[in-house]
C-alpha positions as CSV (number, residue, x, y, z in Angstrom):
1,X,-138.5,-116.5,1.2
2,X,-136.4,-116.5,4.4
3,X,-139.6,-116.5,6.5
4,X,-140.8,-119.7,4.7
5,X,-137.4,-121.4,5.2
6,X,-137.4,-120.4,8.8
7,X,-140.7,-121.9,9.4
8,X,-139.6,-125.1,7.5
9,X,-136.5,-125.4,9.8
10,X,-138.7,-124.7,12.9
11,X,-141.0,-127.5,11.6
12,X,-138.0,-129.8,11.2
13,X,-136.5,-129.1,14.6
14,X,-139.8,-129.1,16.5
15,X,-141.4,-132.2,15.1
16,X,-138.8,-134.2,13.3
17,X,-137.0,-137.3,14.5
18,X,-133.4,-136.0,13.9
19,X,-131.9,-139.4,14.7
20,X,-133.5,-140.9,11.6
21,X,-133.4,-137.8,9.4
22,X,-129.6,-137.6,9.8
23,X,-129.2,-140.7,7.7
24,X,-131.1,-139.1,4.9
25,X,-129.3,-135.7,4.3
26,X,-129.8,-135.7,0.5
27,X,-133.5,-136.3,0.9
28,X,-133.8,-133.5,3.4
29,X,-131.8,-131.1,1.0
30,X,-134.1,-132.0,-1.9
31,X,-137.1,-131.4,0.3
32,X,-135.8,-127.8,1.1
33,X,-135.1,-127.2,-2.5
34,X,-138.6,-128.4,-3.6
35,X,-139.9,-126.2,-0.7
36,X,-138.2,-123.2,-2.3
37,X,-140.2,-123.9,-5.5
38,X,-143.5,-123.9,-3.6
39,X,-142.5,-120.8,-1.7
40,X,-141.6,-119.0,-4.9
41,X,-145.0,-119.9,-6.4
42,X,-146.8,-118.5,-3.3
43,X,-144.6,-115.3,-3.3
44,X,-145.3,-114.7,-7.0
45,X,-149.0,-115.0,-6.5
46,X,-148.9,-112.6,-3.5
47,X,-146.8,-110.1,-5.4
48,X,-148.9,-110.2,-8.6
49,X,-150.5,-106.8,-7.9
50,X,-147.3,-105.0,-7.0
51,X,-145.8,-106.6,-10.0
52,X,-148.5,-105.3,-12.3
53,X,-148.3,-101.9,-10.8
54,X,-144.6,-101.6,-11.3
55,X,-144.8,-103.1,-14.8
56,X,-147.4,-100.5,-15.7
57,X,-144.9,-97.8,-14.2
58,X,-142.5,-98.6,-17.1
59,X,-144.9,-96.9,-19.5
60,X,-146.1,-94.2,-17.1
61,X,-143.6,-91.3,-16.7
62,X,-145.3,-89.6,-13.8
63,X,-143.8,-89.0,-10.4
64,X,-147.2,-88.7,-8.7
65,X,-147.9,-92.3,-9.9
66,X,-144.9,-93.6,-8.2
67,X,-145.4,-91.8,-5.0
68,X,-149.1,-93.0,-4.6
69,X,-148.3,-96.6,-5.6
70,X,-145.3,-96.8,-3.4
71,X,-147.4,-96.2,-0.3
72,X,-150.0,-98.6,-1.4
73,X,-147.4,-101.4,-2.2
74,X,-145.9,-100.8,1.3
75,X,-149.1,-101.3,3.1
76,X,-150.2,-104.1,0.8
77,X,-147.0,-106.1,1.5
78,X,-147.4,-105.5,5.2
79,X,-150.9,-106.9,5.1
80,X,-149.8,-110.0,3.1
81,X,-147.0,-110.6,5.5
82,X,-149.2,-110.4,8.5
83,X,-151.8,-112.7,6.9
84,X,-149.1,-115.1,5.8
85,X,-147.6,-115.4,9.2
86,X,-151.0,-116.3,10.7
87,X,-151.5,-119.1,8.2
88,X,-147.9,-120.3,8.8
89,X,-148.4,-120.4,12.5
90,X,-151.7,-122.2,12.2
91,X,-150.1,-124.7,9.8
92,X,-147.3,-125.6,12.4
93,X,-149.7,-126.4,15.1
94,X,-152.4,-127.9,12.9
95,X,-149.9,-130.7,12.3
96,X,-149.7,-131.3,16.1
97,X,-153.3,-132.4,16.1
98,X,-154.0,-133.8,12.6
99,X,-150.4,-134.8,11.6
100,X,-150.7,-133.2,8.2
101,X,-150.5,-129.7,6.8
102,X,-153.7,-127.6,6.6
103,X,-156.3,-129.7,4.9
104,X,-160.0,-129.5,3.9
105,X,-160.8,-130.6,7.5
106,X,-160.0,-126.9,8.6
107,X,-163.2,-125.7,6.9
108,X,-165.2,-128.1,9.0
109,X,-164.0,-126.5,12.2
110,X,-166.2,-123.6,11.4
111,X,-169.2,-126.0,11.5
112,X,-168.3,-127.1,15.0
113,X,-169.1,-124.9,18.0
114,X,-166.8,-121.9,17.1
115,X,-166.5,-120.7,20.6
116,X,-165.5,-124.1,21.9
117,X,-163.0,-124.6,19.2
118,X,-161.4,-121.2,19.9
119,X,-161.4,-122.2,23.6
120,X,-159.5,-125.4,22.8
121,X,-156.9,-123.4,20.8
122,X,-156.4,-121.0,23.7
123,X,-155.8,-123.8,26.1
124,X,-153.8,-126.2,24.0
125,X,-151.4,-123.8,22.1
126,X,-149.1,-120.9,23.0
127,X,-151.4,-118.2,21.5
128,X,-149.9,-115.3,23.5
129,X,-146.3,-116.2,22.7
130,X,-147.1,-116.6,19.0
131,X,-149.0,-113.4,18.9
132,X,-146.0,-111.6,20.4
133,X,-143.7,-113.0,17.8
134,X,-146.2,-112.1,15.1
135,X,-146.4,-108.5,16.3
136,X,-142.5,-108.4,16.5
137,X,-142.0,-109.6,13.0
138,X,-144.6,-107.1,11.6
139,X,-143.0,-104.1,13.5
140,X,-139.6,-105.2,12.2
141,X,-140.8,-105.3,8.6
142,X,-142.5,-101.9,9.1
143,X,-139.3,-100.2,10.1
144,X,-137.3,-102.0,7.6
145,X,-139.7,-101.0,4.7
146,X,-139.8,-97.4,6.0
147,X,-135.9,-97.3,5.8
148,X,-135.8,-98.8,2.3
149,X,-138.4,-96.4,0.9
150,X,-136.5,-93.4,2.5
151,X,-133.5,-94.1,0.4
152,X,-132.9,-91.8,-2.6
153,X,-134.0,-93.1,-5.9
154,X,-131.2,-94.5,-8.1
155,X,-130.8,-93.2,-11.6
156,X,-129.6,-95.5,-14.3
157,X,-129.1,-94.7,-18.0
158,X,-128.9,-98.0,-19.9
159,X,-129.4,-98.5,-23.7
160,X,-132.9,-99.2,-24.8
161,X,-132.1,-102.8,-26.0
162,X,-130.7,-103.7,-22.5
163,X,-133.9,-102.3,-20.9
164,X,-136.1,-104.3,-23.2
165,X,-134.0,-107.4,-22.5
166,X,-134.3,-106.8,-18.8
167,X,-138.0,-106.5,-19.0
168,X,-138.3,-109.7,-21.0
169,X,-136.1,-111.6,-18.5
170,X,-138.1,-110.3,-15.5
171,X,-141.3,-111.4,-17.2
172,X,-139.8,-114.8,-18.0
173,X,-138.6,-115.4,-14.4
174,X,-141.8,-114.3,-13.0
175,X,-143.7,-116.7,-15.3
176,X,-141.4,-119.5,-14.2
177,X,-141.9,-118.5,-10.5
178,X,-145.7,-118.4,-10.7
179,X,-145.8,-121.9,-12.4
180,X,-143.1,-123.3,-9.9
181,X,-141.7,-125.4,-12.8
182,X,-139.9,-125.4,-16.1
183,X,-141.6,-128.6,-17.1
184,X,-144.8,-129.2,-19.1
185,X,-147.0,-129.0,-16.1
186,X,-146.9,-126.3,-13.2
187,X,-145.9,-127.5,-9.7
188,X,-148.6,-129.6,-8.2
189,X,-149.3,-131.2,-4.8
190,X,-148.1,-134.6,-5.8
191,X,-144.6,-133.0,-6.6
192,X,-144.1,-132.8,-2.8
193,X,-143.3,-136.4,-2.7
194,X,-139.4,-136.4,-2.9
195,X,-138.5,-139.2,-0.4
196,X,-139.8,-142.5,1.0
197,X,-139.8,-140.8,4.4
198,X,-143.3,-139.4,5.1
199,X,-142.0,-136.6,7.3
200,X,-139.4,-135.4,4.8
201,X,-142.2,-135.1,2.3
202,X,-144.2,-132.9,4.7
203,X,-141.1,-130.5,4.7
204,X,-141.7,-129.5,1.0
205,X,-145.2,-127.8,1.4
206,X,-145.8,-124.5,3.2
207,X,-149.0,-123.7,4.9
208,X,-150.2,-121.2,2.4
209,X,-150.0,-123.6,-0.5
210,X,-151.6,-126.3,1.7
211,X,-154.5,-123.9,2.4
212,X,-154.9,-123.0,-1.2
213,X,-154.9,-126.7,-2.1
214,X,-157.6,-127.3,0.7
215,X,-159.8,-124.5,-0.6
216,X,-159.7,-126.0,-4.1
217,X,-160.6,-129.4,-2.7
218,X,-163.6,-127.8,-0.9
219,X,-164.8,-126.0,-3.9
220,X,-164.7,-129.3,-5.9
221,X,-166.8,-130.9,-3.2
222,X,-169.7,-128.7,-4.1
223,X,-170.5,-131.0,-7.0
224,X,-170.3,-134.1,-4.8
225,X,-171.6,-136.7,-7.2
226,X,-169.5,-135.7,-10.2
227,X,-166.4,-135.4,-8.1
228,X,-166.8,-138.8,-6.4
229,X,-167.4,-140.4,-9.8
230,X,-164.1,-138.9,-10.9
231,X,-162.4,-140.4,-7.9
232,X,-163.9,-143.9,-8.7
233,X,-162.8,-143.5,-12.3
234,X,-159.3,-142.9,-11.2
235,X,-159.5,-146.1,-9.3
236,X,-160.5,-148.0,-12.5
237,X,-164.3,-148.2,-11.9
238,X,-166.6,-146.4,-14.2
239,X,-169.8,-148.1,-13.1
240,X,-170.9,-150.2,-10.1
241,X,-171.0,-153.5,-12.1
242,X,-167.2,-153.5,-12.6
243,X,-166.8,-153.0,-8.8
244,X,-169.3,-155.7,-8.0
245,X,-167.6,-158.3,-10.2
246,X,-164.3,-157.5,-8.3
247,X,-165.9,-157.6,-4.9
248,X,-167.9,-160.8,-5.5
249,X,-165.3,-163.0,-7.3
250,X,-167.6,-166.0,-7.2
251,X,-170.0,-164.1,-9.5
252,X,-167.4,-162.6,-11.8
253,X,-168.5,-164.8,-14.6
254,X,-172.1,-164.0,-14.2
255,X,-174.1,-161.2,-15.8
256,X,-176.3,-159.2,-13.5
257,X,-177.9,-155.7,-13.7
258,X,-177.0,-152.6,-11.7
259,X,-180.0,-153.1,-9.4
260,X,-179.0,-156.7,-8.9
261,X,-175.4,-155.6,-8.0
262,X,-176.9,-153.3,-5.3
263,X,-179.2,-156.1,-4.0
264,X,-176.2,-158.2,-3.4
265,X,-175.1,-155.6,-0.8
266,X,-177.9,-156.8,1.5
267,X,-177.8,-159.9,3.5
268,X,-180.1,-161.7,5.9
269,X,-179.3,-163.1,9.4
270,X,-180.2,-166.7,10.1
271,X,-183.7,-167.5,11.5
272,X,-183.3,-167.9,15.3
273,X,-186.3,-168.7,17.4
274,X,-184.5,-167.9,20.7
275,X,-183.7,-164.4,19.4
276,X,-187.3,-163.8,18.3
277,X,-188.5,-164.7,21.8
278,X,-185.7,-163.0,23.7
279,X,-184.8,-159.8,21.9
280,X,-181.6,-158.3,23.6
281,X,-181.1,-154.6,24.1
282,X,-178.2,-153.4,22.0
283,X,-176.0,-150.5,23.2
284,X,-173.4,-149.3,20.6
285,X,-171.0,-146.8,22.2
286,X,-169.0,-144.5,19.8
287,X,-166.2,-143.1,22.0
288,X,-164.3,-139.9,21.3
289,X,-160.6,-140.6,20.5
290,X,-160.4,-144.0,22.0
291,X,-157.0,-145.0,21.0
292,X,-155.7,-148.5,20.6
293,X,-152.1,-147.2,20.7
294,X,-152.4,-145.2,23.9
295,X,-154.1,-148.1,25.6
296,X,-151.0,-150.2,25.3
297,X,-149.2,-148.0,27.9
298,X,-151.8,-148.8,30.6
299,X,-150.3,-149.9,33.8
300,X,-150.7,-149.4,37.5
301,X,-148.4,-146.4,37.4
302,X,-149.8,-145.0,34.1
303,X,-153.6,-145.9,34.6
304,X,-155.4,-145.2,31.4
305,X,-158.3,-147.5,31.7
306,X,-159.6,-147.2,35.2
307,X,-162.8,-149.2,35.7
308,X,-162.7,-150.3,32.2
309,X,-159.6,-152.5,32.6
310,X,-161.4,-155.5,34.2
311,X,-164.0,-155.5,31.4
312,X,-161.3,-155.4,28.7
313,X,-159.7,-158.4,30.4
314,X,-162.8,-160.5,30.7
315,X,-164.7,-159.7,27.5
316,X,-164.1,-159.6,23.7
317,X,-161.6,-157.1,22.4
318,X,-160.4,-157.0,18.8
319,X,-157.1,-155.1,18.6
320,X,-156.2,-155.5,14.9
321,X,-158.9,-152.9,14.2
322,X,-159.0,-149.5,12.6
323,X,-161.5,-146.7,12.2
324,X,-163.3,-145.7,9.0
325,X,-162.4,-142.1,9.2
326,X,-159.9,-139.9,10.9
327,X,-162.3,-137.3,12.2
328,X,-165.5,-137.9,14.2
329,X,-168.1,-136.9,11.6
330,X,-166.4,-139.1,9.0
331,X,-166.6,-142.3,11.2
332,X,-170.0,-141.4,12.6
333,X,-171.7,-141.2,9.2
334,X,-169.9,-144.3,8.0
335,X,-171.2,-146.3,11.0
336,X,-174.7,-144.8,10.9
337,X,-175.4,-145.3,7.2
338,X,-172.3,-146.9,5.7
339,X,-171.4,-143.8,3.8
340,X,-167.8,-143.3,2.7
341,X,-168.5,-139.6,2.0
342,X,-169.9,-137.1,4.6
343,X,-173.4,-136.0,3.9
344,X,-174.9,-134.5,7.1
345,X,-173.9,-131.0,6.1
346,X,-175.0,-131.1,2.5
347,X,-178.5,-130.9,1.0
348,X,-178.4,-134.8,1.0
349,X,-178.8,-134.9,4.9
350,X,-182.6,-135.3,4.3
351,X,-182.2,-138.4,2.3
352,X,-183.3,-141.6,3.9
353,X,-180.7,-144.3,3.3
354,X,-181.7,-148.0,3.2
355,X,-178.2,-148.7,4.5
356,X,-179.0,-147.1,7.8
357,X,-178.1,-149.4,10.7
358,X,-181.3,-148.4,12.6
359,X,-183.5,-150.0,10.0
360,X,-183.0,-153.7,10.9
361,X,-183.7,-152.9,14.5
362,X,-186.7,-150.8,13.6
363,X,-188.1,-153.7,11.5
364,X,-187.5,-156.1,14.3
365,X,-189.7,-154.1,16.7
366,X,-187.0,-152.1,18.5
367,X,-187.1,-148.6,19.7
368,X,-184.1,-146.9,18.1
369,X,-182.2,-144.1,19.8
370,X,-179.4,-141.8,18.9
371,X,-178.0,-140.2,22.0
372,X,-175.0,-137.8,22.1
373,X,-173.4,-136.0,25.0
374,X,-173.0,-133.0,22.9
375,X,-175.5,-130.7,21.1
376,X,-177.9,-132.7,18.9
377,X,-177.6,-130.2,16.1
378,X,-173.8,-130.6,15.9
379,X,-173.0,-131.0,12.2
380,X,-176.7,-131.2,11.6
381,X,-176.8,-134.7,13.1
382,X,-180.4,-134.0,14.4
383,X,-181.8,-133.6,10.9
384,X,-179.6,-136.4,9.5
385,X,-180.3,-139.0,12.1
386,X,-184.1,-138.2,12.0
387,X,-184.1,-139.4,8.4
388,X,-182.3,-142.6,9.3
389,X,-185.2,-144.3,11.2
390,X,-184.1,-143.2,14.7
391,X,-187.2,-142.8,16.9
392,X,-185.5,-140.6,19.4
393,X,-182.6,-138.2,19.1
394,X,-181.3,-136.8,22.4
395,X,-178.4,-134.6,23.4
396,X,-176.9,-132.5,26.2
397,X,-180.0,-130.4,26.6
398,X,-182.2,-133.5,27.2
399,X,-179.6,-135.0,29.6
400,X,-179.1,-131.9,31.6
401,X,-182.8,-131.4,32.1
402,X,-183.3,-135.1,33.1
403,X,-180.5,-135.5,35.6
404,X,-179.9,-133.6,38.9
405,X,-176.5,-131.8,39.2
406,X,-175.6,-132.7,35.7
407,X,-172.3,-131.1,34.7
408,X,-170.9,-130.3,31.3
409,X,-168.0,-128.7,29.5
410,X,-168.0,-126.8,26.2
411,X,-168.5,-129.9,24.1
412,X,-171.3,-131.5,26.1
413,X,-172.2,-133.2,29.3
414,X,-169.4,-135.2,30.9
415,X,-169.4,-138.8,29.9
416,X,-170.5,-140.2,33.4
417,X,-173.8,-138.2,33.0
418,X,-174.3,-139.4,29.5
419,X,-173.9,-143.1,30.7
420,X,-176.2,-142.4,33.7
421,X,-178.8,-141.0,31.3
422,X,-178.4,-144.1,29.0
423,X,-178.7,-146.5,31.9
424,X,-181.9,-144.9,33.2
425,X,-183.3,-144.9,29.8
426,X,-182.6,-148.7,29.2
427,X,-183.9,-149.6,32.7
428,X,-187.2,-147.8,32.1
429,X,-187.9,-149.8,29.0
430,X,-189.3,-153.1,30.3
431,X,-191.2,-154.5,27.4
432,X,-189.8,-153.0,24.2
433,X,-186.2,-153.7,23.3
434,X,-184.0,-150.8,22.5
435,X,-181.2,-150.0,20.2
436,X,-178.9,-147.2,21.5
437,X,-176.4,-145.4,19.3
438,X,-174.4,-143.4,21.9
439,X,-171.8,-140.7,21.1
440,X,-169.4,-139.4,23.9
441,X,-167.6,-136.0,23.8
442,X,-165.5,-135.6,27.0
443,X,-162.2,-136.9,25.6
444,X,-161.7,-133.9,23.4
445,X,-159.6,-130.7,23.6
446,X,-159.6,-128.7,25.8
447,X,-159.7,-131.9,28.1
448,X,-162.0,-130.3,30.8
449,X,-163.1,-132.8,33.4
450,X,-165.5,-132.6,36.4
451,X,-164.0,-130.7,39.3
452,X,-164.7,-133.5,41.7
453,X,-163.1,-136.2,39.5
454,X,-160.1,-137.7,41.2
455,X,-157.9,-139.2,38.5
456,X,-155.9,-142.5,38.9
457,X,-152.1,-142.0,38.8
458,X,-150.6,-141.2,35.5
459,X,-146.8,-141.1,35.6
460,X,-145.3,-141.0,32.0
461,X,-142.1,-143.1,31.9
462,X,-138.9,-141.3,31.1
463,X,-138.5,-143.6,28.1
464,X,-141.7,-142.3,26.6
465,X,-141.3,-138.6,27.2
466,X,-138.9,-138.0,24.2
467,X,-141.6,-139.3,21.9
468,X,-144.3,-136.8,23.0
469,X,-145.3,-134.1,20.5
470,X,-146.5,-131.8,23.3
471,X,-145.2,-130.9,26.7
472,X,-145.6,-133.3,29.6
473,X,-148.2,-131.2,31.4
474,X,-150.6,-131.1,28.4
475,X,-149.9,-134.8,27.7
476,X,-151.1,-135.7,31.2
477,X,-154.1,-133.5,30.8
478,X,-154.9,-135.4,27.6
479,X,-154.4,-138.8,29.1
480,X,-156.5,-137.8,32.2
481,X,-159.4,-137.2,29.9
482,X,-158.7,-140.4,28.2
483,X,-158.8,-142.2,31.6
484,X,-161.9,-140.4,32.7
485,X,-163.9,-141.4,29.6
486,X,-162.7,-145.1,29.9
487,X,-163.4,-145.1,33.7
488,X,-167.0,-143.7,33.0
489,X,-167.6,-146.4,30.4
490,X,-166.3,-149.1,32.9
491,X,-168.6,-147.8,35.6
492,X,-171.5,-148.0,33.1
493,X,-170.6,-151.6,32.3
494,X,-170.4,-152.3,36.1
495,X,-174.0,-151.1,36.4
496,X,-175.2,-153.0,33.4
497,X,-173.5,-156.3,34.5
498,X,-174.6,-155.9,38.2
499,X,-178.3,-155.5,37.2
500,X,-180.9,-157.6,35.5
501,X,-179.9,-155.8,32.3
502,X,-176.6,-157.7,32.3
503,X,-178.6,-160.8,31.2
504,X,-180.1,-159.3,28.1
505,X,-178.1,-156.2,27.1
506,X,-175.3,-156.4,24.5
507,X,-172.7,-153.6,24.7
508,X,-170.4,-152.8,21.8
509,X,-167.8,-150.1,21.9
510,X,-165.3,-148.5,19.5
511,X,-163.4,-145.3,18.9
512,X,-164.2,-142.6,16.4
513,X,-160.5,-142.3,15.5
514,X,-157.1,-142.5,17.1
515,X,-155.8,-139.6,19.2
516,X,-153.0,-138.1,17.1
517,X,-152.1,-135.4,19.5
518,X,-149.4,-137.1,21.6
519,X,-147.3,-139.3,19.2
520,X,-146.1,-139.2,15.7
521,X,-146.4,-142.2,13.5
522,X,-144.2,-143.0,10.4
523,X,-145.2,-145.0,7.5
524,X,-144.2,-148.3,9.1
525,X,-146.8,-147.7,11.8
526,X,-149.9,-147.0,9.9
527,X,-151.9,-149.7,11.7
528,X,-151.1,-148.0,15.0
529,X,-151.9,-144.6,13.6
530,X,-155.4,-145.6,12.5
531,X,-156.1,-148.1,15.3
532,X,-159.1,-148.1,17.6
533,X,-160.3,-151.0,19.7
534,X,-163.6,-152.9,19.3
535,X,-164.9,-154.2,22.6
536,X,-167.9,-156.5,23.0
537,X,-169.9,-157.6,26.0
538,X,-172.2,-160.4,25.2
539,X,-174.4,-162.0,27.9
540,X,-174.0,-165.7,28.4
541,X,-177.2,-166.8,26.8
542,X,-176.4,-164.9,23.6
543,X,-172.9,-166.2,23.2
544,X,-172.1,-168.9,20.6
545,X,-170.4,-172.1,21.6
546,X,-167.6,-171.6,19.1
547,X,-164.3,-169.9,20.1
548,X,-163.8,-166.4,18.9
549,X,-160.6,-165.5,17.0
550,X,-159.7,-162.2,18.4
551,X,-156.7,-161.8,16.1
552,X,-159.0,-161.1,13.0
553,X,-158.5,-157.9,11.3
554,X,-161.4,-155.5,10.9
555,X,-162.7,-152.0,10.9
556,X,-166.0,-150.0,11.4
557,X,-167.5,-151.8,8.4
558,X,-167.6,-155.1,10.3
559,X,-169.3,-153.8,13.5
560,X,-172.9,-153.9,12.6
561,X,-172.8,-157.1,10.5
562,X,-171.4,-158.7,13.7
563,X,-174.2,-157.1,15.8
564,X,-177.0,-158.0,13.5
565,X,-176.0,-161.7,13.4
566,X,-175.6,-161.7,17.2
567,X,-178.9,-160.0,18.0
568,X,-181.4,-160.3,15.3
569,X,-183.3,-163.2,13.6
570,X,-184.1,-163.3,9.9
571,X,-183.2,-159.6,9.5
572,X,-182.2,-158.0,6.3
573,X,-179.3,-155.6,6.5
574,X,-176.8,-153.7,4.3
575,X,-173.3,-155.0,4.6
576,X,-169.8,-154.6,2.9
577,X,-168.1,-156.1,6.1
578,X,-167.7,-159.4,7.8
579,X,-169.3,-161.0,10.9
580,X,-166.3,-161.1,13.3
581,X,-168.0,-163.8,15.3
582,X,-168.6,-166.1,12.4
583,X,-167.8,-169.7,13.4
584,X,-167.3,-170.8,9.8
585,X,-163.7,-171.4,8.9
586,X,-162.4,-168.6,6.7
587,X,-159.0,-167.7,5.6
588,X,-157.3,-165.0,7.5
589,X,-157.2,-162.9,4.3
590,X,-161.0,-162.8,4.4
591,X,-160.8,-160.4,7.3
592,X,-159.4,-157.0,6.7
593,X,-159.8,-153.4,8.0
594,X,-160.2,-150.2,6.0
595,X,-159.5,-146.7,6.9
596,X,-161.2,-144.6,4.3
597,X,-159.8,-141.3,5.6
598,X,-156.4,-142.4,4.5
599,X,-157.3,-144.9,1.8
600,X,-155.4,-147.7,3.7
601,X,-156.4,-151.3,4.3
602,X,-154.8,-153.9,6.5
603,X,-155.0,-157.7,6.7
604,X,-153.0,-160.5,8.4
605,X,-150.6,-160.8,5.5
606,X,-150.5,-157.3,3.8
607,X,-151.3,-153.7,3.9
608,X,-152.1,-151.4,1.0
609,X,-152.8,-147.8,0.0
610,X,-155.8,-148.3,-2.3
611,X,-156.0,-144.8,-3.6
612,X,-154.8,-143.9,-7.1
613,X,-151.3,-143.5,-5.5
614,X,-151.1,-147.2,-4.9
615,X,-148.6,-148.6,-2.3
616,X,-148.0,-152.1,-1.1
617,X,-146.7,-153.3,2.3
618,X,-146.1,-156.5,4.2
619,X,-145.5,-157.1,7.9
620,X,-141.9,-156.7,8.8
621,X,-142.8,-157.7,12.2
622,X,-146.2,-159.4,12.6
623,X,-146.0,-159.3,16.4
624,X,-145.3,-155.6,16.8
625,X,-147.3,-154.9,13.5
626,X,-144.5,-152.9,11.8
627,X,-144.8,-152.5,8.0
628,X,-142.2,-152.7,5.3
629,X,-142.8,-151.1,1.8
630,X,-142.6,-153.6,-1.1
631,X,-143.0,-153.4,-4.8
632,X,-146.0,-155.8,-4.7
633,X,-147.1,-159.3,-3.7
634,X,-150.0,-161.7,-4.4
635,X,-151.5,-161.1,-0.9
636,X,-151.2,-157.3,-1.3
637,X,-152.7,-157.3,-4.7
638,X,-155.6,-159.4,-3.5
639,X,-156.2,-156.9,-0.6
640,X,-155.9,-153.9,-3.1
641,X,-158.6,-155.4,-5.3
642,X,-160.8,-156.3,-2.4
643,X,-160.6,-152.9,-0.6
644,X,-160.8,-150.8,-3.8
645,X,-163.9,-152.6,-4.9
646,X,-165.4,-152.4,-1.4
647,X,-164.9,-148.6,-1.4
648,X,-166.2,-148.3,-4.9
649,X,-169.4,-150.3,-4.3
650,X,-170.2,-148.3,-1.1
651,X,-169.7,-145.0,-2.9
652,X,-171.7,-146.0,-5.9
653,X,-174.6,-147.1,-3.7
654,X,-174.6,-144.0,-1.7
655,X,-174.3,-141.8,-4.8
656,X,-177.2,-143.7,-6.4
657,X,-179.3,-143.1,-3.3
658,X,-178.7,-139.4,-3.2
659,X,-179.2,-138.9,-6.9
660,X,-182.2,-136.6,-6.9
661,X,-183.4,-137.4,-10.4
662,X,-184.0,-141.1,-9.8
663,X,-182.0,-142.1,-12.8
664,X,-178.9,-144.2,-12.5
665,X,-175.9,-141.9,-11.9
666,X,-173.8,-143.9,-14.4
667,X,-176.1,-142.6,-17.2
668,X,-174.9,-139.0,-16.8
669,X,-172.5,-137.4,-19.3
670,X,-168.8,-138.2,-19.0
671,X,-166.8,-136.2,-16.5
672,X,-164.3,-133.8,-17.9
673,X,-160.7,-134.0,-16.7
674,X,-161.1,-130.7,-14.8
675,X,-163.8,-132.2,-12.7
676,X,-161.7,-135.2,-11.5
677,X,-159.9,-135.4,-8.3
678,X,-156.8,-137.5,-8.7
679,X,-156.2,-137.9,-5.0
680,X,-158.7,-139.6,-2.7
């Protein structure tokens, strides 16, 4: 118990904002008390075997039994202590990167390049120091247990009634401990919410309980369709028609079939003779950890953009913009096929989805390309992308063999070489227009850069240093990688604009997710926590005459509806998003961003958590985009309905596509309570 408490205190001191927590002493105390409940539950599960052994010993009057079991229990407890310490250490530093306790994401790390992941851990975290502490604690326990077991046995002679009462009491206490609660239901994950302060709520959970919860979550995902239907049911949608009526309010009074509801998810771009005769190349760049928040610190003394700065100043940049996911694969799959659930590492990766963004280009006569700086088989993307109408799928192996003196790190070729490869490929295509879906990898731990790269100056202001979650040296290393990737992108744009390609090549850029390694974000700064930029370079002859409202809110769902309307004539495409360049006068509430990874949505007048744990917010300060929690408002309820139905419709559509039997998924038998996931 003391070890769990020490880790909790360490967590508080190391990562907590003590100046804000000092005003909430009661909440902190309650969090520690609730934490003891979770700790007790974990300890009781760990001690289940020793408990049963000792309980059996009540009825076994044999000294040999006690001698043999004592040795086993001693080594068993030592093993469990060693294992627990490893998990608790991992949990501490897991928060540094993901800003949460151990989650289901941790199982996905095994699907990455394991050697590279371990290399990142070695370079970014104090592995040696933690190992020494781990060994020290184990040795201390070993000598402590040895001393305890060397003590002579105590002999007690109590009345039988007292012994029976003691046994019953011990069983009762153990039962309560393993449930973690005296109430109707045992202690559950949602019981960790004891405060309005997000960080205080994190104090309640220990790493072992978080790992157990994540494992249960992963097991449930084995039956993907049934589990996701359970999620949708928790949001109030038992079928796609109910979601369609909410998402298309103009048709709410009309009756339409399930097939017609899905058909409404497809739109067609206007017929445009100019586009038919002058098809532009389209380059979509999916940048690793391109952070909106970090970009705001760009200056001459803290140069984070390099060659990209002038392009951000001259072209279109949407800043009220969030990613769809909080890890790369989440956002990548959403952008590629509009899927709110990850499929590339399931049996469904061989399904061809009509919602693929490559299809409209393919139908318009484009050559479609997916090019990653990493390995093409990362997360089985080679197999997944091949089914989504991408003609060519290239990765680091192809780039390395095509370019002289190409250099790489553990994740893939450095971004500059990726962009050189893409530029050469576009330049070689004179007659056939191309669509290029590009994924960068360099701005990723362990932040290795080419040895000949000379970074621009990065001097972190003294005012910013206290907010860092990592030491200054690691922060600068992180920001150098951010700068390098941005600079490489800027150099690529220079080459495009300064060549003939600048007249007929549209370039669109966004980030996969924010970089959460450097700064913590509280509940009031969720937009900053999930923010990524959307950059667009549009050649003069493809620009519209109307002025673009760059204050519009959006997210990944809006990128390709915008691109399709900009580049293609009379093209049918899947869309649950908006054309951000639409010149038609729309209310500002029409535009909103959705981060599916955290189930949050943002508009100009409200923000919501659209999961079953609903939360409403308004903008306390619209200029700095600071949120304030509210009970509800008309604008927030409107956004809740819009975002929930958007999520539900996209999920119903994807589930319908992956349903192997060909029958509508809503015709299946009802889902039992045990199959439902209450938390999205």
